[in-house]
C-alpha beads as a LAMMPS data file, in Angstrom:
LAMMPS data file: protein, C-alpha beads

290 atoms
289 bonds

1 atom types
1 bond types

-500.0 500.0 xlo xhi
-500.0 500.0 ylo yhi
-500.0 500.0 zlo zhi

Masses

1 110.0

Atoms # bond

1 1 1 -335.701 230.422 -8.514
2 1 1 -338.569 229.715 -6.188
3 1 1 -341.580 227.467 -7.187
4 1 1 -344.808 226.786 -5.490
5 1 1 -347.799 224.755 -6.637
6 1 1 -351.548 224.846 -6.129
7 1 1 -353.917 222.716 -8.176
8 1 1 -352.501 222.967 -11.805
9 1 1 -351.089 226.472 -11.501
10 1 1 -347.423 226.798 -10.713
11 1 1 -345.840 230.159 -9.921
12 1 1 -342.171 230.611 -10.941
13 1 1 -340.434 233.537 -9.457
14 1 1 -337.467 235.070 -11.395
15 1 1 -335.082 236.763 -9.044
16 1 1 -332.253 237.994 -11.148
17 1 1 -331.899 240.557 -13.993
18 1 1 -330.123 238.322 -16.570
19 1 1 -332.836 235.578 -16.568
20 1 1 -335.660 238.119 -16.434
21 1 1 -334.325 240.021 -19.369
22 1 1 -334.004 236.816 -21.317
23 1 1 -337.663 235.882 -20.527
24 1 1 -338.789 239.290 -21.833
25 1 1 -336.889 238.941 -25.033
26 1 1 -338.521 235.556 -25.629
27 1 1 -341.906 236.998 -24.926
28 1 1 -341.186 239.842 -27.431
29 1 1 -340.707 237.198 -30.128
30 1 1 -344.256 236.138 -29.535
31 1 1 -346.191 239.383 -29.182
32 1 1 -343.895 242.091 -30.705
33 1 1 -345.106 244.589 -28.079
34 1 1 -341.895 246.524 -27.954
35 1 1 -341.809 246.571 -31.678
36 1 1 -345.323 247.914 -31.790
37 1 1 -344.546 250.682 -29.295
38 1 1 -341.336 251.619 -31.070
39 1 1 -343.276 252.139 -34.280
40 1 1 -345.446 254.776 -32.573
41 1 1 -343.900 258.125 -31.830
42 1 1 -346.314 258.942 -29.056
43 1 1 -345.842 255.616 -27.417
44 1 1 -342.103 256.052 -27.508
45 1 1 -342.319 259.474 -26.066
46 1 1 -344.669 258.281 -23.244
47 1 1 -342.075 255.650 -22.318
48 1 1 -339.115 258.132 -22.475
49 1 1 -337.452 256.671 -25.395
50 1 1 -337.033 253.323 -27.172
51 1 1 -339.053 250.634 -25.445
52 1 1 -336.768 247.858 -24.154
53 1 1 -337.658 246.900 -20.535
54 1 1 -335.013 245.237 -18.397
55 1 1 -335.522 243.126 -15.314
56 1 1 -334.743 243.992 -11.678
57 1 1 -333.201 241.827 -8.932
58 1 1 -335.331 240.517 -6.075
59 1 1 -333.455 240.196 -2.825
60 1 1 -333.199 236.907 -0.972
61 1 1 -335.245 238.366 1.969
62 1 1 -338.054 239.588 -0.452
63 1 1 -337.961 236.236 -2.252
64 1 1 -338.702 234.411 0.974
65 1 1 -341.716 236.640 1.605
66 1 1 -343.023 236.228 -2.044
67 1 1 -342.595 232.463 -1.995
68 1 1 -344.587 232.248 1.274
69 1 1 -347.299 234.476 -0.137
70 1 1 -347.638 232.444 -3.347
71 1 1 -347.866 229.260 -1.209
72 1 1 -350.977 230.720 0.385
73 1 1 -352.831 232.130 -2.607
74 1 1 -354.934 229.017 -3.225
75 1 1 -357.281 230.303 -0.629
76 1 1 -357.987 233.427 -2.652
77 1 1 -357.769 232.259 -6.215
78 1 1 -360.856 231.089 -8.207
79 1 1 -360.797 227.395 -9.081
80 1 1 -360.965 228.120 -12.754
81 1 1 -357.622 230.000 -12.719
82 1 1 -356.067 227.276 -10.600
83 1 1 -357.329 224.492 -12.872
84 1 1 -356.956 226.231 -16.279
85 1 1 -353.557 227.791 -15.859
86 1 1 -350.253 225.963 -15.701
87 1 1 -346.934 227.625 -15.132
88 1 1 -347.063 231.422 -14.564
89 1 1 -343.749 233.420 -14.370
90 1 1 -343.457 236.282 -11.942
91 1 1 -340.834 238.972 -12.698
92 1 1 -339.854 242.366 -11.320
93 1 1 -339.092 245.163 -13.822
94 1 1 -337.471 248.543 -13.308
95 1 1 -339.789 250.859 -11.458
96 1 1 -340.601 253.143 -14.398
97 1 1 -341.517 250.264 -16.822
98 1 1 -344.990 250.646 -18.424
99 1 1 -345.756 253.668 -16.268
100 1 1 -345.208 251.556 -13.059
101 1 1 -348.319 249.496 -13.962
102 1 1 -348.391 245.752 -13.450
103 1 1 -349.087 243.919 -16.793
104 1 1 -348.702 240.606 -18.524
105 1 1 -346.724 239.161 -21.444
106 1 1 -347.171 235.857 -23.248
107 1 1 -345.297 232.906 -22.012
108 1 1 -341.633 232.936 -22.964
109 1 1 -341.797 229.222 -24.041
110 1 1 -344.415 226.591 -24.827
111 1 1 -344.295 225.491 -21.173
112 1 1 -345.094 228.941 -19.733
113 1 1 -348.712 230.245 -19.860
114 1 1 -347.713 233.860 -19.219
115 1 1 -345.641 236.274 -17.408
116 1 1 -346.797 238.813 -14.868
117 1 1 -344.536 241.836 -14.845
118 1 1 -344.375 243.984 -11.647
119 1 1 -342.479 247.300 -11.815
120 1 1 -342.701 247.185 -8.013
121 1 1 -342.763 243.588 -6.692
122 1 1 -344.823 244.812 -3.600
123 1 1 -347.723 245.086 -6.037
124 1 1 -347.852 241.301 -6.033
125 1 1 -349.293 241.244 -2.557
126 1 1 -352.512 242.820 -3.701
127 1 1 -354.938 239.926 -4.144
128 1 1 -357.085 242.014 -6.494
129 1 1 -354.093 242.855 -8.652
130 1 1 -352.783 239.245 -8.837
131 1 1 -356.313 237.937 -9.803
132 1 1 -356.716 240.742 -12.367
133 1 1 -353.383 239.916 -14.010
134 1 1 -354.038 236.095 -13.977
135 1 1 -357.319 236.720 -15.880
136 1 1 -355.347 238.517 -18.543
137 1 1 -353.131 235.473 -18.880
138 1 1 -356.253 233.259 -19.078
139 1 1 -357.779 235.538 -21.692
140 1 1 -354.617 235.287 -23.893
141 1 1 -354.337 231.476 -23.439
142 1 1 -357.940 230.851 -24.174
143 1 1 -358.364 233.697 -26.724
144 1 1 -360.921 231.844 -28.953
145 1 1 -363.130 230.909 -26.011
146 1 1 -363.086 234.459 -24.676
147 1 1 -363.935 235.778 -28.126
148 1 1 -367.151 233.727 -27.934
149 1 1 -367.880 235.002 -24.354
150 1 1 -367.294 238.661 -25.512
151 1 1 -369.499 238.097 -28.558
152 1 1 -372.379 237.067 -26.328
153 1 1 -371.931 240.292 -24.483
154 1 1 -372.165 242.353 -27.569
155 1 1 -368.503 242.636 -28.606
156 1 1 -366.609 241.724 -31.651
157 1 1 -363.091 242.457 -32.757
158 1 1 -362.862 245.432 -35.018
159 1 1 -360.350 245.807 -37.879
160 1 1 -361.427 249.086 -39.384
161 1 1 -359.348 252.277 -39.582
162 1 1 -359.520 254.875 -36.853
163 1 1 -359.191 258.646 -37.772
164 1 1 -355.472 259.519 -37.744
165 1 1 -355.776 261.811 -34.761
166 1 1 -357.099 258.846 -32.692
167 1 1 -354.730 256.287 -33.928
168 1 1 -351.644 258.459 -33.493
169 1 1 -352.506 259.156 -29.885
170 1 1 -353.613 255.751 -28.899
171 1 1 -351.888 254.332 -25.887
172 1 1 -350.747 250.623 -26.407
173 1 1 -351.496 248.022 -23.815
174 1 1 -349.507 244.742 -23.400
175 1 1 -352.497 242.978 -22.093
176 1 1 -354.437 243.764 -25.340
177 1 1 -351.749 244.199 -27.944
178 1 1 -352.751 241.081 -29.812
179 1 1 -356.280 242.241 -30.430
180 1 1 -356.520 246.049 -29.431
181 1 1 -359.754 247.248 -31.011
182 1 1 -363.271 245.952 -30.316
183 1 1 -366.659 247.273 -31.095
184 1 1 -369.668 247.171 -28.809
185 1 1 -373.077 246.574 -30.270
186 1 1 -371.684 247.324 -33.794
187 1 1 -371.378 251.005 -32.720
188 1 1 -368.890 251.979 -30.047
189 1 1 -365.154 251.383 -30.297
190 1 1 -363.311 252.357 -26.996
191 1 1 -359.807 253.721 -27.447
192 1 1 -357.270 254.744 -24.785
193 1 1 -355.969 258.194 -25.763
194 1 1 -353.092 259.925 -23.961
195 1 1 -354.582 262.668 -21.722
196 1 1 -351.865 265.153 -22.786
197 1 1 -350.956 264.431 -26.292
198 1 1 -348.111 266.893 -26.243
199 1 1 -346.530 265.234 -23.125
200 1 1 -347.933 261.670 -23.196
201 1 1 -347.639 259.428 -20.093
202 1 1 -348.451 255.810 -20.050
203 1 1 -350.584 255.967 -16.910
204 1 1 -352.524 259.066 -17.872
205 1 1 -355.104 258.267 -20.539
206 1 1 -358.729 259.080 -21.252
207 1 1 -361.071 256.542 -22.910
208 1 1 -362.600 257.839 -26.026
209 1 1 -365.484 256.124 -27.711
210 1 1 -365.508 256.264 -31.510
211 1 1 -368.909 255.834 -33.157
212 1 1 -368.245 253.858 -36.298
213 1 1 -371.672 254.604 -37.779
214 1 1 -371.555 258.437 -37.419
215 1 1 -367.734 258.714 -37.450
216 1 1 -367.926 260.835 -34.226
217 1 1 -366.203 260.492 -30.909
218 1 1 -366.952 261.244 -27.260
219 1 1 -365.222 260.895 -23.921
220 1 1 -368.607 260.201 -22.194
221 1 1 -369.083 256.506 -21.610
222 1 1 -372.052 255.437 -23.799
223 1 1 -375.169 254.664 -21.879
224 1 1 -375.350 251.175 -23.540
225 1 1 -372.084 250.348 -21.827
226 1 1 -372.955 251.885 -18.489
227 1 1 -376.397 250.164 -18.316
228 1 1 -374.977 246.788 -19.199
229 1 1 -371.949 246.869 -16.900
230 1 1 -371.740 249.309 -14.090
231 1 1 -371.289 253.045 -13.635
232 1 1 -369.033 252.185 -10.643
233 1 1 -366.415 250.661 -12.933
234 1 1 -363.332 252.889 -13.314
235 1 1 -363.395 254.665 -16.614
236 1 1 -360.188 252.978 -17.695
237 1 1 -361.873 249.605 -17.469
238 1 1 -363.971 250.419 -20.568
239 1 1 -360.733 250.441 -22.697
240 1 1 -361.324 246.826 -23.795
241 1 1 -363.630 243.895 -22.986
242 1 1 -360.611 242.062 -21.508
243 1 1 -360.141 244.952 -19.000
244 1 1 -363.770 245.037 -18.201
245 1 1 -363.862 241.215 -17.415
246 1 1 -360.678 241.437 -15.388
247 1 1 -362.132 244.220 -13.195
248 1 1 -365.401 242.406 -12.698
249 1 1 -363.835 239.065 -11.808
250 1 1 -361.164 240.454 -9.504
251 1 1 -363.639 242.474 -7.433
252 1 1 -367.031 240.689 -7.731
253 1 1 -368.480 242.193 -4.637
254 1 1 -368.363 245.622 -6.306
255 1 1 -370.098 244.586 -9.531
256 1 1 -372.222 241.587 -8.677
257 1 1 -375.550 243.338 -9.436
258 1 1 -374.608 244.345 -12.930
259 1 1 -376.115 242.495 -15.901
260 1 1 -372.786 242.119 -17.524
261 1 1 -371.308 240.484 -14.434
262 1 1 -374.205 238.107 -14.196
263 1 1 -374.023 237.224 -17.895
264 1 1 -370.178 236.667 -17.580
265 1 1 -370.583 234.227 -14.716
266 1 1 -373.365 232.438 -16.603
267 1 1 -370.858 231.880 -19.486
268 1 1 -367.683 230.977 -17.587
269 1 1 -369.145 229.432 -14.459
270 1 1 -369.183 230.178 -10.779
271 1 1 -365.773 228.445 -10.340
272 1 1 -364.504 231.731 -11.854
273 1 1 -365.236 233.384 -8.433
274 1 1 -363.174 232.956 -5.289
275 1 1 -364.650 230.606 -2.683
276 1 1 -364.277 233.344 -0.139
277 1 1 -366.788 235.431 -2.223
278 1 1 -369.147 232.594 -2.961
279 1 1 -369.294 231.451 0.721
280 1 1 -369.959 234.918 2.251
281 1 1 -372.706 234.799 4.890
282 1 1 -374.752 237.330 2.906
283 1 1 -374.299 235.620 -0.473
284 1 1 -377.150 233.400 -1.270
285 1 1 -376.858 233.660 -4.997
286 1 1 -374.067 231.202 -5.574
287 1 1 -373.208 229.329 -2.342
288 1 1 -375.735 226.530 -2.929
289 1 1 -374.206 225.654 -6.268
290 1 1 -370.673 224.655 -5.294

Bonds

1 1 1 2
2 1 2 3
3 1 3 4
4 1 4 5
5 1 5 6
6 1 6 7
7 1 7 8
8 1 8 9
9 1 9 10
10 1 10 11
11 1 11 12
12 1 12 13
13 1 13 14
14 1 14 15
15 1 15 16
16 1 16 17
17 1 17 18
18 1 18 19
19 1 19 20
20 1 20 21
21 1 21 22
22 1 22 23
23 1 23 24
24 1 24 25
25 1 25 26
26 1 26 27
27 1 27 28
28 1 28 29
29 1 29 30
30 1 30 31
31 1 31 32
32 1 32 33
33 1 33 34
34 1 34 35
35 1 35 36
36 1 36 37
37 1 37 38
38 1 38 39
39 1 39 40
40 1 40 41
41 1 41 42
42 1 42 43
43 1 43 44
44 1 44 45
45 1 45 46
46 1 46 47
47 1 47 48
48 1 48 49
49 1 49 50
50 1 50 51
51 1 51 52
52 1 52 53
53 1 53 54
54 1 54 55
55 1 55 56
56 1 56 57
57 1 57 58
58 1 58 59
59 1 59 60
60 1 60 61
61 1 61 62
62 1 62 63
63 1 63 64
64 1 64 65
65 1 65 66
66 1 66 67
67 1 67 68
68 1 68 69
69 1 69 70
70 1 70 71
71 1 71 72
72 1 72 73
73 1 73 74
74 1 74 75
75 1 75 76
76 1 76 77
77 1 77 78
78 1 78 79
79 1 79 80
80 1 80 81
81 1 81 82
82 1 82 83
83 1 83 84
84 1 84 85
85 1 85 86
86 1 86 87
87 1 87 88
88 1 88 89
89 1 89 90
90 1 90 91
91 1 91 92
92 1 92 93
93 1 93 94
94 1 94 95
95 1 95 96
96 1 96 97
97 1 97 98
98 1 98 99
99 1 99 100
100 1 100 101
101 1 101 102
102 1 102 103
103 1 103 104
104 1 104 105
105 1 105 106
106 1 106 107
107 1 107 108
108 1 108 109
109 1 109 110
110 1 110 111
111 1 111 112
112 1 112 113
113 1 113 114
114 1 114 115
115 1 115 116
116 1 116 117
117 1 117 118
118 1 118 119
119 1 119 120
120 1 120 121
121 1 121 122
122 1 122 123
123 1 123 124
124 1 124 125
125 1 125 126
126 1 126 127
127 1 127 128
128 1 128 129
129 1 129 130
130 1 130 131
131 1 131 132
132 1 132 133
133 1 133 134
134 1 134 135
135 1 135 136
136 1 136 137
137 1 137 138
138 1 138 139
139 1 139 140
140 1 140 141
141 1 141 142
142 1 142 143
143 1 143 144
144 1 144 145
145 1 145 146
146 1 146 147
147 1 147 148
148 1 148 149
149 1 149 150
150 1 150 151
151 1 151 152
152 1 152 153
153 1 153 154
154 1 154 155
155 1 155 156
156 1 156 157
157 1 157 158
158 1 158 159
159 1 159 160
160 1 160 161
161 1 161 162
162 1 162 163
163 1 163 164
164 1 164 165
165 1 165 166
166 1 166 167
167 1 167 168
168 1 168 169
169 1 169 170
170 1 170 171
171 1 171 172
172 1 172 173
173 1 173 174
174 1 174 175
175 1 175 176
176 1 176 177
177 1 177 178
178 1 178 179
179 1 179 180
180 1 180 181
181 1 181 182
182 1 182 183
183 1 183 184
184 1 184 185
185 1 185 186
186 1 186 187
187 1 187 188
188 1 188 189
189 1 189 190
190 1 190 191
191 1 191 192
192 1 192 193
193 1 193 194
194 1 194 195
195 1 195 196
196 1 196 197
197 1 197 198
198 1 198 199
199 1 199 200
200 1 200 201
201 1 201 202
202 1 202 203
203 1 203 204
204 1 204 205
205 1 205 206
206 1 206 207
207 1 207 208
208 1 208 209
209 1 209 210
210 1 210 211
211 1 211 212
212 1 212 213
213 1 213 214
214 1 214 215
215 1 215 216
216 1 216 217
217 1 217 218
218 1 218 219
219 1 219 220
220 1 220 221
221 1 221 222
222 1 222 223
223 1 223 224
224 1 224 225
225 1 225 226
226 1 226 227
227 1 227 228
228 1 228 229
229 1 229 230
230 1 230 231
231 1 231 232
232 1 232 233
233 1 233 234
234 1 234 235
235 1 235 236
236 1 236 237
237 1 237 238
238 1 238 239
239 1 239 240
240 1 240 241
241 1 241 242
242 1 242 243
243 1 243 244
244 1 244 245
245 1 245 246
246 1 246 247
247 1 247 248
248 1 248 249
249 1 249 250
250 1 250 251
251 1 251 252
252 1 252 253
253 1 253 254
254 1 254 255
255 1 255 256
256 1 256 257
257 1 257 258
258 1 258 259
259 1 259 260
260 1 260 261
261 1 261 262
262 1 262 263
263 1 263 264
264 1 264 265
265 1 265 266
266 1 266 267
267 1 267 268
268 1 268 269
269 1 269 270
270 1 270 271
271 1 271 272
272 1 272 273
273 1 273 274
274 1 274 275
275 1 275 276
276 1 276 277
277 1 277 278
278 1 278 279
279 1 279 280
280 1 280 281
281 1 281 282
282 1 282 283
283 1 283 284
284 1 284 285
285 1 285 286
286 1 286 287
287 1 287 288
288 1 288 289
289 1 289 290
């Protein structure tokens, strides 16, 4: 087990299958993600059978590189993440887990803020990916505070009933399983739907938007969302306000001119941006405020 520390955040690397599998089982007791997936025939089919992911070993050589990388990340992480998060566990899964996509699970104990799961540990070396996943852990840890932020942006959690054909083909997401459906401006509910419902795959989804007023649906991103955020966001980002925020904050240089980005920074502070971004030579918007 290798540990490195920067500010309050501590990264804990799990390197063997047995401990990683135990951590996942403990997380399952908190979010019931596997249970939810296994109750949905399409989500089971997309994951090639009953959903029970297992860990994967990390070699001593790879461990050495990972520990070195984690010791250096303070230079790229926003201060808010470093101050607000405590212990974060890093694990490697089997390559096919969750369609090969990095994701998070809740902490496996009261002393762990969250787990970042990498089907391929090399994904860890992407600064953008690491920041994106850390924001998901932050969103889960400070769920009530993020609900306030999202409400200011026009979102609220939705507990209505979707049409059967949407609900039955909805792809589940471990980063949003605790609050999967949200409505924007009391009108639009984004839903990740398997692209091929006869042969569903976790990584192949289209985002549908259900109009709760008219009971209609569309695959076109509503103009209200595009004008508030950015038409350069990938379509999958619009799946959930958590995903939108994670994309905005992990690549601020791409979305800095959008109204949604500006409002987000106004609400959660410029310490939510990396110093490397704030201190850019051409960035006069924030550098005088740190």
